[in-house]
N, C-alpha and C positions, 0 to 999 in steps of 0.2 A: 279589842284585838286578841282576846284570849285564844280563840279558835285558831287564828293565824299563827300566833306564837307557838302553840302546841304542835301545829303542823310542821313548822320549821324545826322544832326540836326533834320530832320523830325523824324527819329527813336527815338532819345532821347526825343524829345518833346512828342511823343506818349506815351512812357514809363513814362515820368514825370507826365502825367495826373493821375497816380495812387498814387502820393505822394504829400505832401505839401512841397514846397521849394526844396532845393537841396536834392539829393538822392545819396547814395553810389553806384557809377558806374564809370567805367574807360573806356576811349576810347583808344584802341591800334590802332595807325594809323601812317602814315608817320610824319616826322618832318615838320609841317606846319609853314608858316610865322606867326609872332606874331599877325598880324591883324586877321588872320583866326582862330588862337587859341582863341583870345579874342571873336570873333563872336560865336564860339562854346560854350565857357563858358557863355556868356551873354544870348544865346538863348536856352540853355538846362539847366538842373539841375544837371549835372554830377559834381563829386567832384575831379576827377583826370584824368590825360592824360599820355599816355605812348608811346612815339616814340622810339621803340627798336633799339638800335645801332647795335646789333647782334655780332660784334667783335670790340674790343677796338683799336687794332693796325690799323693805317691809311693805310698802304700798304695792309694788309689783307682785310680790309673793301673794298678797291678799287677793289681787285681781287675777293673776295667772295660775295660781294653785288653789282654787276654791275648796277642793276637798281637803287638802292639808290644813287650810285655814279653818274650815268648819270643824274638823275632828280633833285637831291638835292646836293650831294657832302658831303664828310666827314666833312670838317670844318663847312659848313653850317648846317649839321645835328646836330652837337654838339652845335653850337651857338643857333639854334632854340630850342633845348631841354632846354637849360639854360634860354632862353628868356621866355619860357612857365611858369617858376617859377614866373615871374612878374604877370602872369595872374592867375594861379591856387594856388600859394603860396608855400612856402617851405614845402617839404614833400608830396606834392600832384602831383608831376611830377615824373615819373618813367622812367627808361630805363632798358633794359635787354640784356645780352649777351647769345649767344648760346654756352655754356661752352663745350669745347672740340674741337670745329671746328677750333680754333686757333692752334691746334696741328696737324691737318690733313695734310697729305702729298699730294701733293708735296710742298705746299706753307707755311705750318705752322711752328711754332717755333720748334726748335730741342729738347727742354727740357721742362719738366713740370715747372721747376723754372722760365724759361723765360716767359712762358705763364701766370703763376701766377703773375709775376711782371707786365706784361702788363695790365692784368685785374685789379689788385689791384691799380695800379697807376690811371687807368681810373675811378675806383669806388671812390677813394679818391678825384679826381678832381670833379666828379659829386657831391659827398656829400658836398664838400666845397661850391658848388654853389646851394645847396638845393634840389638836385635831388637824389632820391633813386635808387640805382643800384641793380638789381636782376639778377638771372641766370636761365636758363633752360638747360636741358641736351641735347646735340647734339646726334642725333641718326643716325649713318651711314646707308646708304641704297644703294644697288647695282645700282639703277636707278638714283640716285642723281648725281649732278655735281662732287662731290668728290668721288663718288663710295663707295663701301663697304670697310672698313678698320677697324682695331681694335680700339676700344674706348680707351680713356685715362684710367689710373688706377683709381680705386675707391678713393684712397687716394687723388688724384687731386681734385675731386669734394668735398670731405670732407674739405680739406684745403681751397678751394675757398669759399665755403658756410660759413665756420666759419669766415674767414677773412672779407668777405663782411659784415657779421653781425657786427663784431667788428668795422669796419669803420663806418657803419651806426650809431651804438651806440655812437661812439665818437663824432658824429655831431648831436646827438639828433634825429636821423631819424629812430631808431629802434622801432618797434611796441610794443615789450615787452622787459622787462629787465631780 
């Protein structure tokens, strides 16, 4: 990842010339080693970092995120995300799930409750370690690996968003009360 890291540093250094000190910007990138996260923090003015996990469940991560699994691995991805809190500070490291992908057939959970449980346990774990967990909505597409299939019910997204917020709030990681 060295070339990629150096490119990000150059970009954020250029943007940083427009500000004094640190500026509110977030790097969405792979889960880098702690030494690399520290280099990014020290050489740029950004305030947050976001290595998106995509799916919380280990088996689904390995199946749905083969590149992440091959180059970093599930357990290492999680450890590096938590290690980044030592660099950026509590509440300045984020991760995100692609909500709904964990229900996609043929690999996903059989029920909304099982999918919610997986995501909420993951969110709680990350929050306990100072990482803010967010979600984005999975959008099935006929040309994607999972193909087109019905999206989870709206109720799923509402429950997930509400519970993620409650978990963040309970750990002092919610932006608003």
